[in-house]
C-alpha positions as CSV (number, residue, x, y, z in Angstrom):
1,M,62.1,-40.2,-24.0
2,E,63.3,-43.5,-25.6
3,I,63.2,-41.9,-29.0
4,Q,65.5,-39.1,-27.7
5,E,67.9,-41.8,-26.5
6,I,68.0,-43.3,-29.9
7,I,68.7,-39.8,-31.4
8,Y,71.6,-39.3,-28.9
9,Q,73.1,-42.7,-29.8
10,Y,72.9,-41.9,-33.5
11,L,74.5,-38.4,-33.1
12,W,77.2,-39.6,-30.7
13,K,77.7,-43.0,-32.4
14,G,77.3,-44.5,-28.9
15,M,75.4,-44.3,-25.6
16,F,77.6,-41.6,-24.1
17,S,80.3,-39.0,-25.1
18,A,82.6,-39.1,-22.0
19,P,85.8,-41.1,-22.5
20,I,84.9,-44.0,-20.2
21,Q,84.7,-46.9,-22.7
22,D,87.8,-48.6,-21.3
23,Q,86.7,-48.1,-17.7
24,L,83.3,-49.5,-18.4
25,T,84.7,-52.5,-20.2
26,C,87.7,-53.4,-18.2
27,N,87.0,-52.1,-14.7
28,S,84.1,-52.0,-12.3
29,I,83.0,-48.4,-12.3
30,R,79.8,-46.9,-10.8
31,V,77.4,-44.9,-13.0
32,L,74.5,-42.7,-11.9
33,D,71.7,-41.5,-14.2
34,I,69.7,-38.6,-12.6
35,G,66.2,-38.3,-13.9
36,C,66.4,-41.8,-15.5
37,G,62.8,-41.9,-16.5
38,T,61.9,-45.3,-17.9
39,G,65.5,-46.5,-17.4
40,S,66.0,-47.6,-21.0
41,W,69.5,-46.0,-21.2
42,L,70.5,-47.7,-17.9
43,I,69.2,-51.1,-19.0
44,N,71.1,-50.9,-22.3
45,M,74.3,-49.8,-20.4
46,A,74.0,-52.5,-17.8
47,E,73.5,-55.2,-20.4
48,S,76.4,-53.8,-22.5
49,Y,78.8,-53.4,-19.5
50,P,78.2,-56.2,-17.0
51,K,81.4,-55.4,-15.0
52,S,80.1,-52.0,-14.0
53,T,77.3,-50.9,-11.7
54,F,74.4,-48.7,-12.8
55,V,72.0,-46.7,-10.6
56,G,69.0,-44.7,-11.8
57,V,67.3,-42.0,-9.8
58,D,64.0,-40.5,-10.7
59,I,61.1,-38.8,-8.8
60,T,58.7,-41.2,-10.4
61,N,58.6,-45.0,-10.2
62,F,57.9,-46.0,-13.8
63,Q,61.2,-47.6,-14.7
64,R,61.0,-50.8,-16.7
65,S,61.6,-54.0,-14.8
66,A,64.9,-55.5,-15.5
67,N,66.5,-58.5,-13.8
68,L,70.1,-57.4,-14.0
69,P,72.5,-57.8,-11.0
70,N,74.4,-54.6,-11.9
71,L,71.4,-52.3,-12.1
72,A,69.3,-50.5,-9.4
73,F,66.5,-47.9,-9.5
74,I,65.9,-45.5,-6.6
75,Q,62.8,-43.3,-6.3
76,S,64.1,-40.0,-5.1
77,N,63.7,-36.3,-5.7
78,I,67.0,-34.6,-6.5
79,F,65.8,-31.4,-4.8
80,D,65.9,-33.3,-1.5
81,G,69.6,-34.1,-2.2
82,L,71.0,-37.3,-3.8
83,P,70.8,-40.3,-1.4
84,F,74.5,-41.2,-1.7
85,P,77.7,-40.5,0.1
86,D,80.3,-38.1,-1.3
87,N,82.6,-39.5,-4.1
88,T,80.4,-42.5,-4.9
89,F,80.2,-42.4,-8.8
90,D,82.8,-42.4,-11.6
91,Y,80.3,-41.1,-14.2
92,V,77.1,-39.1,-13.6
93,R,74.7,-38.4,-16.3
94,Q,71.7,-36.1,-16.5
95,S,69.5,-36.1,-19.6
96,N,66.7,-33.8,-20.6
97,M,66.0,-32.2,-17.3
98,M,66.6,-28.6,-18.4
99,C,62.8,-27.8,-18.2
100,S,62.4,-29.6,-14.9
101,I,65.0,-27.4,-13.0
102,R,64.4,-23.8,-12.4
103,D,67.1,-21.2,-12.6
104,H,67.4,-20.8,-8.8
105,Q,67.7,-24.6,-8.4
106,W,70.6,-25.3,-10.7
107,Q,73.3,-24.4,-8.1
108,F,71.9,-27.0,-5.7
109,V,71.7,-29.6,-8.4
110,V,75.2,-29.0,-9.7
111,D,76.5,-29.0,-6.1
112,E,74.8,-32.4,-5.5
113,I,76.2,-33.9,-8.7
114,T,79.7,-32.7,-7.9
115,R,79.4,-34.0,-4.3
116,V,78.6,-37.6,-5.4
117,T,81.1,-37.7,-8.3
118,K,84.6,-39.1,-7.5
119,P,87.6,-36.8,-8.1
120,G,88.6,-37.3,-11.7
121,G,85.1,-38.6,-12.5
122,W,83.0,-37.5,-15.4
123,V,79.7,-35.5,-15.5
124,E,77.6,-35.3,-18.6
125,F,74.5,-33.2,-19.2
126,M,72.5,-33.9,-22.3
127,V,69.8,-31.6,-23.6
128,Y,67.8,-32.0,-26.7
129,I,66.9,-28.5,-28.0
130,Y,64.0,-28.3,-30.4
């Protein structure tokens, strides 16, 4: 998973493609990574953008430990619904979960992502196709 993150960074010439650089740098925005895995992307983002808040959600609890005040990991299953109020996040990211979500589950997942994303916020799906 970490190698895939390095590939994304190389291809996109950065850690994301949404136009949020200024918001991350100058403002305090809230970022959610669904299916965060080891949390390596979140740790890099939290270190790079200390003014913003980063939250990772994954069904497993194998995230790396990081002592960053702007970073949190929550063990949760997206199919139970995301444990956040409506309109919580400015940027929501989901990476490499295409094979983890069945066709009939996508509508629920997209509805949950839409629910927790603020109006005018950004949603980014990333898939590595072999």
